[in-house]
C-alpha positions in Angstrom: 34.2 5.2 -9.8 35.3 1.5 -9.0 36.2 2.5 -5.5 32.6 3.9 -4.8 31.2 0.8 -6.6 33.4 -1.5 -4.4 32.5 0.4 -1.2 28.7 0.1 -2.1 29.1 -3.6 -2.9 31.0 -4.1 0.2 28.3 -2.4 2.4 25.6 -4.3 0.9 27.4 -7.7 1.5 28.2 -6.7 5.1 24.5 -5.5 5.5 23.4 -8.8 4.1 25.7 -10.9 6.4 24.5 -8.8 9.4 20.9 -9.6 8.7 21.6 -13.1 8.0 23.3 -13.4 11.4 20.2 -11.6 13.3 17.8 -13.9 11.5 19.4 -17.0 13.0 18.3 -16.2 16.7 14.5 -16.5 17.3 13.1 -12.9 18.0 10.5 -10.5 17.0 13.1 -8.9 14.7 13.8 -12.0 12.9 9.9 -12.2 12.3 9.9 -8.8 10.8 13.1 -9.3 8.7 11.7 -12.6 7.4 8.2 -11.0 6.3 10.1 -8.4 4.4 12.4 -10.8 2.6 10.1 -11.1 -0.3 13.0 -12.8 -2.7 14.1 -15.3 -0.1 17.5 -13.9 0.1 18.0 -14.6 3.9 19.3 -18.0 4.4 17.9 -20.2 7.2 20.8 -22.2 9.0 20.0 -24.8 11.7 23.3 -25.9 13.2 21.4 -27.3 16.2 18.0 -28.7 16.7 15.8 -27.3 19.2 14.6 -30.4 20.2 17.1 -33.4 19.1 15.5 -36.4 17.4 15.2 -39.3 19.6 13.8 -41.6 17.0 14.5 -42.6 13.3 11.6 -43.7 11.1 12.2 -46.6 8.9 10.2 -47.5 5.8 9.8 -51.3 5.4 7.7 -53.2 2.9 6.5 -56.6 2.3 4.8 -58.5 -0.5 1.8 -61.1 -0.7 2.2 -63.7 -3.4 -0.7 -65.0 -5.4 -0.7 -68.1 -3.2 -1.4 -65.9 -0.2 2.0 -66.1 1.6 3.4 -62.9 3.0 7.1 -62.3 2.5 9.1 -61.0 5.6 9.3 -57.2 6.1 12.3 -55.7 4.2 13.6 -52.4 4.8 13.9 -50.1 1.8 17.4 -49.8 0.3 19.3 -46.8 0.7 21.5 -45.4 -2.1 25.2 -47.0 -1.9 28.1 -44.8 -1.4 30.8 -45.3 -3.9 33.3 -42.9 -2.9 32.8 -41.7 0.8 35.4 -38.8 0.3 33.6 -37.3 -2.8 30.3 -37.3 -0.8 31.6 -34.8 1.5 31.3 -32.4 -1.5 29.0 -34.1 -4.1 26.3 -36.5 -2.8 23.0 -36.6 -5.1 22.0 -40.0 -3.2 21.5 -37.6 -0.2 18.5 -36.1 -2.0 16.8 -39.4 -2.6 17.1 -40.2 1.3 15.8 -36.6 2.2 12.8 -37.0 -0.1 11.9 -40.2 1.6 12.4 -39.0 5.1 10.4 -35.8 4.4 7.6 -37.7 2.9 7.5 -40.2 5.7 7.4 -37.0 8.3 4.4 -35.7 6.4 2.6 -39.1 6.5 3.4 -39.2 10.3 1.8 -35.9 10.6 -1.5 -37.2 9.0 -1.3 -40.4 11.3 -0.8 -38.3 14.3 -4.1 -36.1 13.5 -5.9 -39.4 13.6 -7.1 -38.9 10.0 -9.8 -41.5 8.5 -7.7 -44.3 6.5 -9.2 -43.4 3.1 -8.1 -39.8 3.5 -4.8 -41.0 4.4 -4.6 -43.4 1.5 -5.6 -40.5 -1.1 -2.8 -38.2 0.5 0.2 -37.2 -1.5 2.8 -38.6 1.1 1.0 -42.0 1.1 0.8 -42.2 -2.4 4.4 -40.9 -3.1 5.6 -43.9 -0.6 3.5 -46.3 -2.1 4.7 -45.4 -5.5 8.4 -45.7 -4.3 7.9 -48.9 -2.6 6.0 -50.5 -5.8 8.9 -49.5 -7.9 11.4 -51.7 -5.8 12.5 -55.0 -7.4 10.5 -58.0 -6.7 10.9 -61.8 -7.0 7.2 -62.0 -8.4 5.7 -59.2 -10.4 2.0 -60.4 -9.8 1.9 -59.7 -6.1 0.4 -57.1 -3.7 2.7 -54.8 -1.8 2.1 -53.2 1.7 4.6 -50.7 3.5 4.9 -49.7 7.1 6.6 -47.0 8.9 8.5 -48.2 12.1 10.0 -45.9 14.8 13.2 -47.2 16.1 14.7 -45.2 19.2 18.1 -44.0 19.2 20.8 -45.9 20.6 20.7 -43.9 24.0 17.1 -45.4 24.5 16.9 -49.1 25.0 13.2 -49.6 23.4 12.4 -52.0 20.6 11.0 -50.6 17.3 7.5 -49.4 17.4 5.1 -50.0 14.3 3.5 -46.6 13.7 1.6 -47.2 10.5 0.9 -50.1 8.1 -0.7 -49.5 4.7 -3.3 -51.6 2.9 -2.2 -54.1 0.4 -2.0 -52.7 -3.1 -1.5 -54.4 -6.6 1.4 -53.5 -8.3 1.7 -52.5 -12.0 
């Protein structure tokens, strides 16, 4: 009985591996297999991007003091890496970076669609980034804050950073 169960189990794992490999190549078969994957058991691996990224988006912020003076733009901090070797296996700070990156990309989609400013300001990505920036440490708690998205080209392209989006000023607290 064990040998039959082992053979069936081995066949199931082999079939799963074969379907997983087939689904990594764009085809009509992949579309059909993905539609029939009701429980999301077929993983999606992307070892190489179809179009490599040529720019990074940087989230910056500044504050306006009650006197009206604007602080310089500052890049939002990234989580510090205390043990680089451990981060190869366990890196919870990576989730933070991914969340900010994904939210930034969603906001960029709204900006690219040329949505009305009021619609953008009420969107989830805008409010999430505003909340994130508002929670950063400040020198003065009674200030207004503003954030911006800046596109910086990869090192292969020698272009200066481009401001893509600038938010309105918002009260903190």
